[in-house]
N, CA and C atoms as an extended XYZ file, in Angstrom:
618
Properties=species:S:1:pos:R:3:atomname:S:1:resname:S:1:resid:I:1 pbc="F F F"
N        37.935       72.038     -165.983 N   MET     1
C        37.007       71.313     -165.113 CA  MET     1
C        37.080       69.828     -165.447 C   MET     1
N        37.151       68.966     -164.453 N   PRO     2
C        37.316       67.536     -164.715 CA  PRO     2
C        36.178       66.943     -165.549 C   PRO     2
N        36.542       66.062     -166.476 N   GLU     3
C        35.546       65.389     -167.312 CA  GLU     3
C        34.546       64.612     -166.467 C   GLU     3
N        35.040       64.030     -165.382 N   ARG     4
C        34.170       63.239     -164.510 CA  ARG     4
C        33.026       64.091     -163.961 C   ARG     4
N        33.347       65.321     -163.597 N   THR     5
C        32.325       66.214     -163.053 CA  THR     5
C        31.291       66.562     -164.107 C   THR     5
N        31.767       66.878     -165.308 N   ILE     6
C        30.851       67.233     -166.396 CA  ILE     6
C        29.954       66.051     -166.734 C   ILE     6
N        30.535       64.847     -166.786 N   ALA     7
C        29.749       63.648     -167.095 CA  ALA     7
C        28.676       63.411     -166.038 C   ALA     7
N        29.002       63.681     -164.778 N   HIS     8
C        28.017       63.489     -163.706 CA  HIS     8
C        26.828       64.422     -163.892 C   HIS     8
N        27.089       65.680     -164.181 N   TYR     9
C        25.994       66.629     -164.383 CA  TYR     9
C        25.164       66.274     -165.620 C   TYR     9
N        25.818       65.745     -166.635 N   HIS    10
C        25.094       65.304     -167.833 CA  HIS    10
C        24.163       64.140     -167.500 C   HIS    10
N        24.676       63.161     -166.774 N   GLN    11
C        23.908       61.953     -166.479 CA  GLN    11
C        22.760       62.211     -165.503 C   GLN    11
N        22.890       63.213     -164.660 N   HIS    12
C        21.886       63.491     -163.636 CA  HIS    12
C        21.252       64.872     -163.848 C   HIS    12
N        21.116       65.226     -165.110 N   ALA    13
C        20.669       66.579     -165.446 CA  ALA    13
C        19.293       66.913     -164.881 C   ALA    13
N        18.356       66.008     -164.963 N   LYS    14
C        16.998       66.298     -164.479 CA  LYS    14
C        16.986       66.529     -162.971 C   LYS    14
N        17.789       65.762     -162.255 N   HIS    15
C        17.885       65.956     -160.804 CA  HIS    15
C        18.385       67.351     -160.477 C   HIS    15
N        19.460       67.771     -161.151 N   TYR    16
C        20.036       69.076     -160.843 CA  TYR    16
C        19.158       70.217     -161.350 C   TYR    16
N        18.471       69.999     -162.446 N   GLN    17
C        17.529       71.022     -162.905 CA  GLN    17
C        16.458       71.276     -161.839 C   GLN    17
N        15.890       70.198     -161.312 N   ALA    18
C        14.857       70.342     -160.278 CA  ALA    18
C        15.432       70.975     -159.014 C   ALA    18
N        16.640       70.580     -158.634 N   GLN    19
C        17.262       71.123     -157.423 CA  GLN    19
C        17.523       72.617     -157.569 C   GLN    19
N        18.130       73.013     -158.661 N   TYR    20
C        18.442       74.428     -158.856 CA  TYR    20
C        17.175       75.270     -158.928 C   TYR    20
N        16.186       74.768     -159.646 N   ASN    21
C        14.967       75.545     -159.849 CA  ASN    21
C        14.072       75.590     -158.616 C   ASN    21
N        14.430       74.826     -157.582 N   SER    22
C        13.615       74.830     -156.368 CA  SER    22
C        13.813       76.104     -155.544 C   SER    22
N        14.855       76.864     -155.862 N   VAL    23
C        15.135       78.117     -155.161 CA  VAL    23
C        15.199       79.234     -156.198 C   VAL    23
N        14.412       80.286     -156.061 N   PRO    24
C        14.406       81.369     -157.056 CA  PRO    24
C        15.759       82.066     -157.148 C   PRO    24
N        16.114       82.488     -158.335 N   ALA    25
C        17.380       83.195     -158.533 CA  ALA    25
C        17.458       84.452     -157.679 C   ALA    25
N        16.336       85.137     -157.529 N   GLU    26
C        16.321       86.367     -156.736 CA  GLU    26
C        16.740       86.104     -155.289 C   GLU    26
N        16.414       84.919     -154.776 N   GLU    27
C        16.802       84.562     -153.417 CA  GLU    27
C        18.263       84.155     -153.343 C   GLU    27
N        18.687       83.342     -154.298 N   VAL    28
C        20.070       82.876     -154.316 CA  VAL    28
C        21.037       84.052     -154.431 C   VAL    28
N        20.693       85.035     -155.238 N   HIS    29
C        21.608       86.135     -155.526 CA  HIS    29
C        21.198       87.444     -154.857 C   HIS    29
N        20.400       87.317     -153.808 N   GLY    30
C        19.908       88.508     -153.129 CA  GLY    30
C        20.984       89.358     -152.493 C   GLY    30
N        22.171       88.742     -152.186 N   ASP    31
C        23.210       89.523     -151.508 CA  ASP    31
C        23.967       90.448     -152.449 C   ASP    31
N        23.843       90.244     -153.772 N   TRP    32
C        24.549       91.132     -154.698 CA  TRP    32
C        23.666       91.725     -155.788 C   TRP    32
N        22.412       91.316     -155.882 N   ALA    33
C        21.542       91.802     -156.965 CA  ALA    33
C        21.418       93.324     -156.966 C   ALA    33
N        21.565       93.943     -155.775 N   HIS    34
C        21.455       95.401     -155.702 CA  HIS    34
C        22.532       96.101     -156.524 C   HIS    34
N        23.638       95.400     -156.828 N   LEU    35
C        24.702       96.007     -157.625 CA  LEU    35
C        24.256       96.308     -159.051 C   LEU    35
N        23.188       95.662     -159.497 N   LEU    36
C        22.695       95.865     -160.857 CA  LEU    36
C        21.837       97.117     -160.967 C   LEU    36
N        21.377       97.629     -159.840 N   ALA    37
C        20.508       98.807     -159.858 CA  ALA    37
C        21.256       99.998     -160.448 C   ALA    37
N        20.641      100.633     -161.421 N   GLY    38
C        21.237      101.815     -162.024 CA  GLY    38
C        22.242      101.529     -163.123 C   GLY    38
N        22.586      100.257     -163.321 N   ARG    39
C        23.527       99.915     -164.399 CA  ARG    39
C        22.767       99.640     -165.692 C   ARG    39
N        23.368      100.001     -166.799 N   THR    40
C        22.782       99.689     -168.099 CA  THR    40
C        22.811       98.189     -168.315 C   THR    40
N        21.678       97.628     -168.731 N   GLN    41
C        21.599       96.183     -168.972 CA  GLN    41
C        22.292       95.856     -170.292 C   GLN    41
N        23.533       95.429     -170.199 N   GLY    42
C        24.305       95.121     -171.394 CA  GLY    42
C        24.440       93.633     -171.618 C   GLY    42
N        25.668       93.197     -171.889 N   GLN    43
C        25.962       91.800     -172.181 CA  GLN    43
C        26.348       91.071     -170.902 C   GLN    43
N        25.689       89.950     -170.640 N   ALA    44
C        25.975       89.147     -169.445 CA  ALA    44
C        26.378       87.734     -169.843 C   ALA    44
N        27.273       87.150     -169.060 N   LEU    45
C        27.735       85.780     -169.274 CA  LEU    45
C        27.533       84.985     -167.992 C   LEU    45
N        26.825       83.863     -168.099 N   ASP    46
C        26.616       82.947     -166.980 CA  ASP    46
C        27.464       81.708     -167.244 C   ASP    46
N        28.537       81.546     -166.483 N   VAL    47
C        29.478       80.435     -166.691 CA  VAL    47
C        29.080       79.265     -165.799 C   VAL    47
N        28.872       78.100     -166.411 N   GLY    48
C        28.339       76.958     -165.674 CA  GLY    48
C        26.876       77.194     -165.384 C   GLY    48
N        26.125       77.496     -166.445 N   ALA    49
C        24.761       78.014     -166.313 CA  ALA    49
C        23.751       76.987     -165.832 C   ALA    49
N        24.115       75.705     -165.842 N   GLY    50
C        23.231       74.687     -165.281 CA  GLY    50
C        21.867       74.646     -165.919 C   GLY    50
N        20.830       74.810     -165.111 N   SER    51
C        19.449       74.702     -165.578 CA  SER    51
C        18.971       75.935     -166.326 C   SER    51
N        19.758       77.004     -166.292 N   GLY    52
C        19.341       78.246     -166.944 CA  GLY    52
C        18.547       79.173     -166.044 C   GLY    52
N        18.387       78.792     -164.785 N   ARG    53
C        17.618       79.618     -163.850 CA  ARG    53
C        18.147       81.043     -163.779 C   ARG    53
N        19.453       81.185     -163.573 N   ASP    54
C        20.034       82.515     -163.413 CA  ASP    54
C        20.058       83.278     -164.731 C   ASP    54
N        20.342       82.577     -165.816 N   ALA    55
C        20.364       83.218     -167.124 CA  ALA    55
C        18.992       83.774     -167.480 C   ALA    55
N        17.952       82.996     -167.198 N   LEU    56
C        16.591       83.458     -167.487 CA  LEU    56
C        16.248       84.673     -166.628 C   LEU    56
N        16.632       84.630     -165.353 N   TRP    57
C        16.400       85.759     -164.453 CA  TRP    57
C        17.044       87.030     -164.991 C   TRP    57
N        18.316       86.939     -165.390 N   LEU    58
C        19.002       88.117     -165.910 CA  LEU    58
C        18.343       88.630     -167.186 C   LEU    58
N        17.886       87.706     -168.022 N   SER    59
C        17.236       88.133     -169.266 CA  SER    59
C        15.941       88.879     -168.982 C   SER    59
N        15.216       88.495     -167.935 N   THR    60
C        13.981       89.203     -167.589 CA  THR    60
C        14.272       90.598     -167.052 C   THR    60
N        15.505       90.819     -166.578 N   LEU    61
C        15.908       92.147     -166.109 CA  LEU    61
C        16.407       93.034     -167.252 C   LEU    61
N        16.480       92.447     -168.445 N   GLY    62
C        16.872       93.237     -169.609 CA  GLY    62
C        18.269       92.978     -170.129 C   GLY    62
N        18.988       92.031     -169.529 N   TRP    63
C        20.330       91.714     -169.995 CA  TRP    63
C        20.291       90.804     -171.219 C   TRP    63
N        21.261       90.972     -172.106 N   ALA    64
C        21.471       90.049     -173.222 CA  ALA    64
C        22.414       88.966     -172.721 C   ALA    64
N        21.903       87.752     -172.529 N   VAL    65
C        22.628       86.737     -171.765 CA  VAL    65
C        23.170       85.624     -172.658 C   VAL    65
N        24.433       85.299     -172.415 N   THR    66
C        25.055       84.100     -172.970 CA  THR    66
C        25.267       83.125     -171.822 C   THR    66
N        24.831       81.878     -172.014 N   ALA    67
C        24.968       80.848     -170.988 CA  ALA    67
C        25.960       79.796     -171.469 C   ALA    67
N        27.028       79.592     -170.713 N   ALA    68
C        28.030       78.586     -171.043 CA  ALA    68
C        27.849       77.384     -170.122 C   ALA    68
N        27.615       76.216     -170.717 N   GLU    69
C        27.384       75.003     -169.925 CA  GLU    69
C        27.965       73.798     -170.676 C   GLU    69
N        28.949       73.094     -170.080 N   PRO    70
C        29.585       71.982     -170.782 CA  PRO    70
C        28.849       70.652     -170.695 C   PRO    70
N        27.926       70.489     -169.732 N   ALA    71
C        27.198       69.224     -169.598 CA  ALA    71
C        26.044       69.219     -170.611 C   ALA    71
N        26.119       68.340     -171.593 N   GLN    72
C        25.201       68.406     -172.735 CA  GLN    72
C        23.729       68.355     -172.343 C   GLN    72
N        23.336       67.390     -171.532 N   ARG    73
C        21.914       67.239     -171.213 CA  ARG    73
C        21.422       68.395     -170.352 C   ARG    73
N        22.234       68.869     -169.452 N   LEU    74
C        21.864       70.021     -168.647 CA  LEU    74
C        21.705       71.250     -169.537 C   LEU    74
N        22.597       71.390     -170.508 N   ARG    75
C        22.505       72.512     -171.461 CA  ARG    75
C        21.227       72.413     -172.301 C   ARG    75
N        20.875       71.212     -172.728 N   GLU    76
C        19.659       71.034     -173.518 CA  GLU    76
C        18.415       71.398     -172.720 C   GLU    76
N        18.384       70.987     -171.453 N   LEU    77
C        17.247       71.329     -170.597 CA  LEU    77
C        17.188       72.837     -170.363 C   LEU    77
N        18.347       73.447     -170.212 N   GLY    78
C        18.394       74.891     -170.036 CA  GLY    78
C        17.887       75.631     -171.260 C   GLY    78
N        18.269       75.153     -172.420 N   GLU    79
C        17.796       75.775     -173.663 CA  GLU    79
C        16.275       75.676     -173.781 C   GLU    79
N        15.740       74.541     -173.383 N   GLN    80
C        14.283       74.387     -173.413 CA  GLN    80
C        13.609       75.368     -172.467 C   GLN    80
N        14.216       75.605     -171.327 N   ALA    81
C        13.616       76.473     -170.309 CA  ALA    81
C        13.674       77.944     -170.685 C   ALA    81
N        14.759       78.352     -171.320 N   THR    82
C        14.936       79.779     -171.611 CA  THR    82
C        14.472       80.173     -173.001 C   THR    82
N        14.361       79.190     -173.901 N   GLY    83
C        13.978       79.532     -175.272 CA  GLY    83
C        15.008       80.450     -175.911 C   GLY    83
N        14.548       81.350     -176.745 N   LYS    84
C        15.446       82.231     -177.485 CA  LYS    84
C        15.903       83.436     -176.670 C   LYS    84
N        15.457       83.519     -175.427 N   ARG    85
C        15.854       84.664     -174.593 CA  ARG    85
C        17.329       84.607     -174.229 C   ARG    85
N        17.922       83.413     -174.281 N   VAL    86
C        19.306       83.213     -173.864 CA  VAL    86
C        20.069       82.488     -174.962 C   VAL    86
N        21.303       82.903     -175.216 N   ARG    87
C        22.176       82.212     -176.178 CA  ARG    87
C        23.028       81.204     -175.413 C   ARG    87
N        22.940       79.937     -175.797 N   TRP    88
C        23.670       78.876     -175.106 CA  TRP    88
C        24.892       78.446     -175.911 C   TRP    88
N        25.985       78.157     -175.213 N   VAL    89
C        27.207       77.668     -175.855 CA  VAL    89
C        27.786       76.525     -175.027 C   VAL    89
N        28.450       75.610     -175.712 N   ASP    90
C        29.152       74.500     -175.070 CA  ASP    90
C        30.574       74.975     -174.799 C   ASP    90
N        30.842       75.414     -173.588 N   ALA    91
C        32.170       75.929     -173.227 CA  ALA    91
C        32.446       75.618     -171.770 C   ALA    91
N        33.705       75.374     -171.465 N   ARG    92
C        34.071       74.980     -170.105 CA  ARG    92
C        35.312       75.746     -169.652 C   ARG    92
N        35.382       75.944     -168.362 N   LEU    93
C        36.594       76.486     -167.750 CA  LEU    93
C        37.659       75.396     -167.668 C   LEU    93
N        38.951       75.746     -167.683 N   PRO    94
C        39.435       77.098     -167.477 CA  PRO    94
C        39.553       77.967     -168.721 C   PRO    94
N        39.545       77.387     -169.922 N   SER    95
C        39.875       78.181     -171.108 CA  SER    95
C        38.673       78.813     -171.797 C   SER    95
N        37.475       78.204     -171.645 N   LEU    96
C        36.294       78.684     -172.385 CA  LEU    96
C        36.654       78.930     -173.847 C   LEU    96
N        37.411       77.990     -174.419 N   SER    97
C        38.013       78.208     -175.742 CA  SER    97
C        36.999       78.352     -176.859 C   SER    97
N        35.817       77.767     -176.707 N   SER    98
C        34.816       77.845     -177.769 CA  SER    98
C        33.909       79.062     -177.628 C   SER    98
N        34.207       79.928     -176.678 N   LEU    99
C        33.372       81.100     -176.430 CA  LEU    99
C        34.030       82.340     -177.016 C   LEU    99
N        33.315       83.013     -177.891 N   ALA   100
C        33.772       84.291     -178.448 CA  ALA   100
C        32.934       85.397     -177.814 C   ALA   100
N        33.547       86.223     -177.021 N   GLY   101
C        32.823       87.279     -176.326 CA  GLY   101
C        32.586       88.493     -177.208 C   GLY   101
N        31.745       89.420     -176.762 N   PRO   102
C        31.503       90.657     -177.504 CA  PRO   102
C        32.773       91.504     -177.556 C   PRO   102
N        32.866       92.378     -178.550 N   SER   103
C        34.089       93.146     -178.771 CA  SER   103
C        34.482       93.991     -177.558 C   SER   103
N        33.500       94.507     -176.844 N   GLY   104
C        33.795       95.336     -175.679 CA  GLY   104
C        33.839       94.560     -174.380 C   GLY   104
N        33.662       93.250     -174.442 N   GLY   105
C        33.644       92.428     -173.242 CA  GLY   105
C        32.251       92.355     -172.634 C   GLY   105
N        32.118       91.487     -171.652 N   TYR   106
C        30.840       91.322     -170.952 CA  TYR   106
C        30.741       92.326     -169.795 C   TYR   106
N        29.576       92.929     -169.674 N   ASP   107
C        29.340       93.896     -168.598 CA  ASP   107
C        29.082       93.204     -167.266 C   ASP   107
N        28.712       91.938     -167.324 N   LEU   108
C        28.453       91.144     -166.123 CA  LEU   108
C        28.811       89.695     -166.410 C   LEU   108
N        29.594       89.088     -165.523 N   ILE   109
C        29.908       87.661     -165.605 CA  ILE   109
C        29.616       87.061     -164.238 C   ILE   109
N        28.888       85.947     -164.215 N   ILE   110
C        28.632       85.280     -162.943 CA  ILE   110
C        29.109       83.828     -163.004 C   ILE   110
N        29.710       83.396     -161.905 N   LEU   111
C        30.062       81.997     -161.684 CA  LEU   111
C        29.394       81.605     -160.378 C   LEU   111
N        28.260       80.975     -160.480 N   SER   112
C        27.506       80.578     -159.301 CA  SER   112
C        27.679       79.080     -159.072 C   SER   112
N        28.293       78.714     -157.951 N   ALA   113
C        28.524       77.307     -157.597 CA  ALA   113
C        29.357       76.591     -158.656 C   ALA   113
N        30.432       77.251     -159.083 N   VAL   114
C        31.304       76.699     -160.122 CA  VAL   114
C        32.756       76.641     -159.669 C   VAL   114
N        33.234       77.681     -158.984 N   TRP   115
C        34.666       77.822     -158.693 CA  TRP   115
C        35.231       76.612     -157.961 C   TRP   115
N        34.455       76.003     -157.077 N   MET   116
C        34.959       74.881     -156.286 CA  MET   116
C        35.191       73.634     -157.139 C   MET   116
N        34.647       73.607     -158.347 N   HIS   117
C        34.860       72.460     -159.233 CA  HIS   117
C        36.184       72.546     -159.991 C   HIS   117
N        36.872       73.671     -159.894 N   LEU   118
C        38.144       73.838     -160.590 CA  LEU   118
C        39.297       73.466     -159.664 C   LEU   118
N        40.173       72.556     -160.073 N   PRO   119
C        41.375       72.308     -159.282 CA  PRO   119
C        42.185       73.596     -159.167 C   PRO   119
N        42.952       73.711     -158.097 N   ALA   120
C        43.743       74.923     -157.886 CA  ALA   120
C        44.653       75.226     -159.071 C   ALA   120
N        45.147       74.180     -159.733 N   SER   121
C        46.065       74.377     -160.864 CA  SER   121
C        45.392       75.053     -162.056 C   SER   121
N        44.058       74.960     -162.154 N   GLU   122
C        43.338       75.549     -163.287 CA  GLU   122
C        42.836       76.958     -162.996 C   GLU   122
N        42.859       77.370     -161.750 N   ARG   123
C        42.238       78.642     -161.387 CA  ARG   123
C        42.956       79.871     -161.943 C   ARG   123
N        44.300       79.915     -161.971 N   PRO   124
C        44.940       81.086     -162.567 CA  PRO   124
C        44.538       81.302     -164.026 C   PRO   124
N        44.551       80.234     -164.836 N   LEU   125
C        44.150       80.351     -166.237 CA  LEU   125
C        42.692       80.765     -166.354 C   LEU   125
N        41.842       80.193     -165.505 N   ALA   126
C        40.420       80.523     -165.546 CA  ALA   126
C        40.197       82.006     -165.273 C   ALA   126
N        40.857       82.533     -164.258 N   LEU   127
C        40.641       83.934     -163.910 CA  LEU   127
C        41.237       84.866     -164.959 C   LEU   127
N        42.349       84.471     -165.554 N   GLN   128
C        42.919       85.268     -166.640 CA  GLN   128
C        41.948       85.347     -167.820 C   GLN   128
N        41.347       84.229     -168.154 N   ARG   129
C        40.384       84.197     -169.263 CA  ARG   129
C        39.153       85.040     -168.937 C   ARG   129
N        38.648       84.922     -167.727 N   LEU   130
C        37.489       85.710     -167.323 CA  LEU   130
C        37.813       87.202     -167.331 C   LEU   130
N        39.032       87.544     -166.920 N   SER   131
C        39.445       88.943     -166.924 CA  SER   131
C        39.449       89.512     -168.337 C   SER   131
N        39.902       88.709     -169.295 N   ARG   132
C        39.924       89.173     -170.689 CA  ARG   132
C        38.513       89.321     -171.252 C   ARG   132
N        37.591       88.509     -170.766 N   LEU   133
C        36.211       88.576     -171.248 CA  LEU   133
C        35.417       89.702     -170.594 C   LEU   133
N        35.916       90.237     -169.481 N   LEU   134
C        35.186       91.231     -168.707 CA  LEU   134
C        35.424       92.629     -169.257 C   LEU   134
N        34.343       93.369     -169.466 N   ALA   135
C        34.452       94.757     -169.933 CA  ALA   135
C        35.212       95.591     -168.910 C   ALA   135
N        35.751       96.714     -169.348 N   ASN   136
C        36.565       97.564     -168.468 CA  ASN   136
C        35.824       97.959     -167.197 C   ASN   136
N        34.532       98.199     -167.307 N   THR   137
C        33.734       98.600     -166.141 CA  THR   137
C        32.791       97.482     -165.693 C   THR   137
N        33.074       96.258     -166.131 N   GLY   138
C        32.179       95.138     -165.846 CA  GLY   138
C        32.318       94.594     -164.434 C   GLY   138
N        31.341       93.788     -164.049 N   LEU   139
C        31.303       93.128     -162.746 CA  LEU   139
C        31.465       91.624     -162.935 C   LEU   139
N        32.341       91.024     -162.149 N   LEU   140
C        32.530       89.578     -162.134 CA  LEU   140
C        32.133       89.078     -160.754 C   LEU   140
N        31.110       88.237     -160.701 N   ILE   141
C        30.584       87.707     -159.439 CA  ILE   141
C        30.952       86.234     -159.338 C   ILE   141
N        31.646       85.870     -158.250 N   ILE   142
C        32.028       84.480     -158.024 CA  ILE   142
C        31.554       84.057     -156.636 C   ILE   142
N        30.822       82.955     -156.571 N   THR   143
C        30.416       82.423     -155.272 CA  THR   143
C        31.387       81.327     -154.851 C   THR   143
N        31.732       81.345     -153.570 N   LEU   144
C        32.652       80.364     -152.997 CA  LEU   144
C        31.883       79.439     -152.067 C   LEU   144
N        32.003       78.152     -152.302 N   ARG   145
C        31.298       77.140     -151.513 CA  ARG   145
C        32.232       76.536     -150.479 C   ARG   145
N        31.789       76.511     -149.246 N   PHE   146
C        32.547       75.898     -148.159 CA  PHE   146
C        31.761       74.701     -147.626 C   PHE   146
N        32.417       73.559     -147.579 N   GLY   147
C        31.740       72.364     -147.125 CA  GLY   147
C        32.381       71.133     -147.716 C   GLY   147
N        31.862       69.950     -147.392 N   PRO   148
C        32.465       68.699     -147.860 CA  PRO   148
C        32.337       68.527     -149.362 C   PRO   148
N        33.263       67.765     -149.903 N   SER   149
C        33.233       67.436     -151.324 CA  SER   149
C        32.210       66.333     -151.585 C   SER   149
N        31.931       66.117     -152.851 N   ASP   150
C        31.040       65.041     -153.285 CA  ASP   150
C        31.864       64.133     -154.192 C   ASP   150
N        32.073       62.874     -153.824 N   PRO   151
C        32.916       61.995     -154.636 CA  PRO   151
C        32.468       61.896     -156.091 C   PRO   151
N        31.175       62.024     -156.333 N   ALA   152
C        30.661       61.909     -157.707 CA  ALA   152
C        30.960       63.140     -158.548 C   ALA   152
N        31.159       64.279     -157.908 N   ARG   153
C        31.476       65.542     -158.603 CA  ARG   153
C        32.448       66.309     -157.715 C   ARG   153
N        33.721       65.952     -157.792 N   PRO   154
C        34.716       66.463     -156.843 CA  PRO   154
C        34.694       67.976     -156.699 C   PRO   154
N        34.860       68.425     -155.452 N   MET   155
C        34.930       69.843     -155.135 CA  MET   155
C        36.233       70.084     -154.400 C   MET   155
N        36.936       71.111     -154.798 N   PHE   156
C        38.254       71.397     -154.259 CA  PHE   156
C        38.176       72.584     -153.303 C   PHE   156
N        39.014       72.584     -152.269 N   PRO   157
C        38.949       73.661     -151.274 CA  PRO   157
C        39.115       75.040     -151.914 C   PRO   157
N        38.366       75.999     -151.407 N   VAL   158
C        38.458       77.384     -151.871 CA  VAL   158
C        38.717       78.277     -150.662 C   VAL   158
N        39.196       79.481     -150.926 N   SER   159
C        39.373       80.452     -149.858 CA  SER   159
C        39.324       81.848     -150.452 C   SER   159
N        38.905       82.790     -149.627 N   THR   160
C        38.882       84.180     -150.081 CA  THR   160
C        40.301       84.700     -150.283 C   THR   160
N        41.245       84.232     -149.467 N   ALA   161
C        42.631       84.676     -149.609 CA  ALA   161
C        43.216       84.230     -150.946 C   ALA   161
N        42.944       82.987     -151.336 N   GLU   162
C        43.451       82.490     -152.618 CA  GLU   162
C        42.863       83.290     -153.768 C   GLU   162
N        41.550       83.517     -153.740 N   LEU   163
C        40.908       84.243     -154.828 CA  LEU   163
C        41.423       85.677     -154.890 C   LEU   163
N        41.635       86.300     -153.747 N   ASN   164
C        42.140       87.665     -153.724 CA  ASN   164
C        43.541       87.735     -154.319 C   ASN   164
N        44.392       86.773     -153.992 N   ALA   165
C        45.744       86.746     -154.534 CA  ALA   165
C        45.728       86.548     -156.046 C   ALA   165
N        44.885       85.643     -156.514 N   LEU   166
C        44.763       85.425     -157.957 CA  LEU   166
C        44.239       86.674     -158.656 C   LEU   166
N        43.295       87.347     -158.017 N   ALA   167
C        42.743       88.569     -158.593 CA  ALA   167
C        43.830       89.620     -158.771 C   ALA   167
N        44.635       89.830     -157.752 N   ARG   168
C        45.710       90.825     -157.825 CA  ARG   168
C        46.696       90.471     -158.923 C   ARG   168
N        47.024       89.181     -159.049 N   ASP   169
C        47.957       88.740     -160.082 CA  ASP   169
C        47.394       88.945     -161.483 C   ASP   169
N        46.069       89.000     -161.572 N   THR   170
C        45.393       89.108     -162.866 CA  THR   170
C        45.002       90.550     -163.183 C   THR   170
N        45.318       91.472     -162.293 N   GLY   171
C        44.956       92.866     -162.522 CA  GLY   171
C        43.526       93.194     -162.154 C   GLY   171
N        42.957       92.384     -161.281 N   LEU   172
C        41.600       92.626     -160.805 CA  LEU   172
C        41.639       93.005     -159.326 C   LEU   172
N        40.621       93.698     -158.878 N   GLN   173
C        40.488       93.972     -157.450 CA  GLN   173
C        39.233       93.265     -156.950 C   GLN   173
N        39.330       92.715     -155.758 N   MET   174
C        38.251       91.903     -155.208 CA  MET   174
C        37.720       92.513     -153.929 C   MET   174
N        36.431       92.422     -153.736 N   GLN   175
C        35.836       92.738     -152.450 CA  GLN   175
C        34.768       91.699     -152.142 C   GLN   175
N        34.610       91.397     -150.875 N   LEU   176
C        33.600       90.433     -150.460 CA  LEU   176
C        32.263       91.129     -150.295 C   LEU   176
N        31.235       90.533     -150.855 N   ILE   177
C        29.885       91.066     -150.699 CA  ILE   177
C        29.378       90.761     -149.294 C   ILE   177
N        29.628       89.551     -148.835 N   ASN   178
C        29.255       89.168     -147.459 CA  ASN   178
C        30.507       88.681     -146.745 C   ASN   178
N        30.924       89.403     -145.708 N   THR   179
C        32.160       89.072     -145.016 CA  THR   179
C        32.031       87.808     -144.177 C   THR   179
N        30.817       87.461     -143.808 N   GLN   180
C        30.561       86.222     -143.078 CA  GLN   180
C        29.857       85.227     -144.010 C   GLN   180
N        30.268       83.971     -143.942 N   ALA   181
C        29.659       82.962     -144.810 CA  ALA   181
C        28.161       82.847     -144.510 C   ALA   181
N        27.365       82.779     -145.572 N   SER   182
C        25.914       82.699     -145.424 CA  SER   182
C        25.450       81.251     -145.505 C   SER   182
N        24.260       80.986     -145.007 N   HIS   183
C        23.739       79.620     -144.982 CA  HIS   183
C        23.388       79.152     -146.399 C   HIS   183
N        23.275       77.869     -146.540 N   ASP   184
C        22.978       77.256     -147.830 CA  ASP   184
C        21.483       77.338     -148.124 C   ASP   184
N        21.130       77.777     -149.330 N   ARG   185
C        19.724       77.950     -149.698 CA  ARG   185
C        18.987       76.618     -149.825 C   ARG   185
N        19.742       75.535     -149.987 N   LEU   186
C        19.129       74.205     -150.047 CA  LEU   186
C        19.087       73.544     -148.667 C   LEU   186
N        19.407       74.351     -147.651 N   LYS   187
C        19.297       73.927     -146.250 CA  LYS   187
C        20.238       72.779     -145.884 C   LYS   187
N        21.404       72.734     -146.508 N   ARG   188
C        22.422       71.759     -146.130 CA  ARG   188
C        23.230       72.371     -144.986 C   ARG   188
N        23.179       71.747     -143.839 N   ALA   189
C        23.770       72.325     -142.641 CA  ALA   189
C        25.283       72.451     -142.717 C   ALA   189
N        25.931       71.591     -143.507 N   ASP   190
C        27.389       71.589     -143.569 CA  ASP   190
C        27.939       72.390     -144.752 C   ASP   190
N        27.092       73.167     -145.419 N   VAL   191
C        27.511       73.954     -146.577 CA  VAL   191
C        27.198       75.430     -146.322 C   VAL   191
N        28.155       76.296     -146.651 N   SER   192
C        27.939       77.738     -146.562 CA  SER   192
C        28.623       78.418     -147.751 C   SER   192
N        28.344       79.714     -147.933 N   TRP   193
C        28.763       80.413     -149.137 CA  TRP   193
C        29.264       81.819     -148.818 C   TRP   193
N        30.190       82.302     -149.640 N   GLN   194
C        30.541       83.712     -149.672 CA  GLN   194
C        30.565       84.163     -151.126 C   GLN   194
N        30.261       85.431     -151.328 N   THR   195
C        30.201       85.989     -152.672 CA  THR   195
C        31.258       87.071     -152.822 C   THR   195
N        32.026       86.984     -153.897 N   ALA   196
C        33.079       87.959     -154.179 CA  ALA   196
C        32.751       88.732     -155.442 C   ALA   196
N        33.033       90.030     -155.408 N   LEU   197
C        32.911       90.902     -156.568 CA  LEU   197
C        34.314       91.242     -157.044 C   LEU   197
N        34.578       91.009     -158.320 N   LEU   198
C        35.871       91.331     -158.916 CA  LEU   198
C        35.657       92.324     -160.057 C   LEU   198
N        36.544       93.291     -160.135 N   GLN   199
C        36.494       94.303     -161.180 CA  GLN   199
C        37.913       94.630     -161.634 C   GLN   199
N        38.020       95.209     -162.820 N   HIS   200
C        39.344       95.682     -163.263 CA  HIS   200
C        39.796       96.805     -162.354 C   HIS   200
N        41.069       96.814     -162.046 N   GLN   201
C        41.611       97.831     -161.170 CA  GLN   201
C        41.501       99.215     -161.831 C   GLN   201
N        41.023      100.164     -161.068 N   THR   202
C        40.909      101.536     -161.578 CA  THR   202
C        42.110      102.382     -161.199 C   THR   202
N        42.872      101.913     -160.211 N   GLU   203
C        44.075      102.625     -159.771 CA  GLU   203
C        45.176      101.598     -159.544 C   GLU   203
N        46.432      101.987     -159.735 N   PRO   204
C        47.538      101.053     -159.458 CA  PRO   204
C        47.485      100.611     -157.994 C   PRO   204
N        47.776       99.338     -157.795 N   GLN   205
C        47.773       98.793     -156.444 CA  GLN   205
C        49.157       98.956     -155.811 C   GLN   205
N        49.182       99.295     -154.530 N   ALA   206
C        50.460       99.490     -153.825 CA  ALA   206
C        51.172       98.152     -153.650 C   ALA   206
């Protein structure tokens, strides 16, 4: 992830904390939260955890949550918000090199509003690393943002076709949670989202 982007989130941490927290996690993730029903609440990883909103939500559901956030001030605010309920680490994509996952992998990994910040050249390495961190039966949730970039925090084009191809190359299978792009929860008319579920392949792919 570009240093410029991380520096922007660090410098404007209070703004983004207020923005993220203005919409409840249950609303933001309502299109896939049902996937957690009936699953054992194990180890969860929130990559690019921002204000800690999603990490705190998962912890209230019974998950043991690790939050990875490279922007220092945003991470500090997140730690204040979640207290000891969440373990915070300074780690960034694509390598997440400072993150040591549990021996069996994470049962749930989420990347909410993160993938578009990775240049296309970094995405294969990022997905390979996430695949290694994901438990054999774990769920990897990635949200894809469609809309204009922000010069202060560059956003790179994403597509479901690109993510699906990368998933296959990495030994993962992908399915879209919402086949049609959904509206932006912050009511930005030019921004929409799709959510992808990735899992380890259970059968050889043709």
